[in-house]
N, C-alpha and C positions, 0 to 999 in steps of 0.2 A: 868654400876655399879658402884658405891661405894669401892673405893678399901679399904681408912681409914674410919671409922664408927665416928672416933675420928677427923677426919678433920673440922676445923670450918666452922660454917655456914656463909653466907655472908650477908646482910643488908636485903636483899630482902627476904631472906628464912628463916631470923628471923622474919619480918613483916609478912612474909606468916604465918608461925607457930604460933606463938603468936596471931592472928586472929580467931584462931579456939578455939569454942564452944567444951563443952562434948560431945554435941549431934555429931559434925563432926566427932570426934574422935571415937564415934561410929559407924557410916558408914563407916567412914575408915578401922576399926576393923572387922567389917563384907564383905566388900569388898576383905579383906586381905584372911579372911577364907574361902569366897566364892573362892577364886583362890589354894587351897588347895584342896586336895582328902584324900582319905583313903591311897593312894601309895604316897611313898616317890617323892617329885618335890623339882628341886634345888630350893634355896633361893632366887639365881637370877632372877627364871625365874620368882616366885612369886613374885616379888619384881614389874617386867617390865608389869605383866598381871593387876597386884594390881594399877598399876600409870594409864596403858590405860583402865583402867575398871571404873576409881573413879568420872569418870565425870570433867566436864569442870570448877566444882566450885574449882577444889582441883587441879587446873594442875600448880598451881605455888609452891605446894611442891614438894622441891627434893626428889633423889632417898633416900637418907640419913635417908630422916625423914618416909619414909614406912619403911626402914630396921629395924628402930628402932621400929618403933610400931610392926614390925615382931617378933624381941628378946622380946617386952615385952609381946605378945602373947604365948610365950614360957615361958615365967616366971609364967604367970599365971595358966601355965598346958594346956592353948584351943590348941596350935600347940608342935609336938613331933618335936625335933631336932637329928639329925645325923651328928656330925660333929663341927665344932666350925663358930655359925653364923659371925664372922669376916673375915671369906670367904665365900662369899656369893655363887662364884661360885662351890667352893668347900663343900659348908653344903647342906641339902637336909633339908626339912619339910614334915610335913604331919600331917591332923587332927587325935585325937588319940582314936578317933571313930572305928577306922578300926578292 
């Protein structure tokens, strides 16, 4: 899991992310949301599950990307957070419909 979400991406990671379409982001967000429940779950676990469940076409995306999408879903109010998401191992997320 990424220790510092602000670490720069390498050229390969940037290329994989820049190739994504809006439809891809919707699929990835759906996978992240499906990896959450109404109970608190470690953010690092959600990122790991999301990466495992995203499918082969998203295998080139780095964990930092999934962590940033997780943060975006929290900012949109689609997930709730407990703790500071910069520390994925110490923060927890859940769906707000609990």
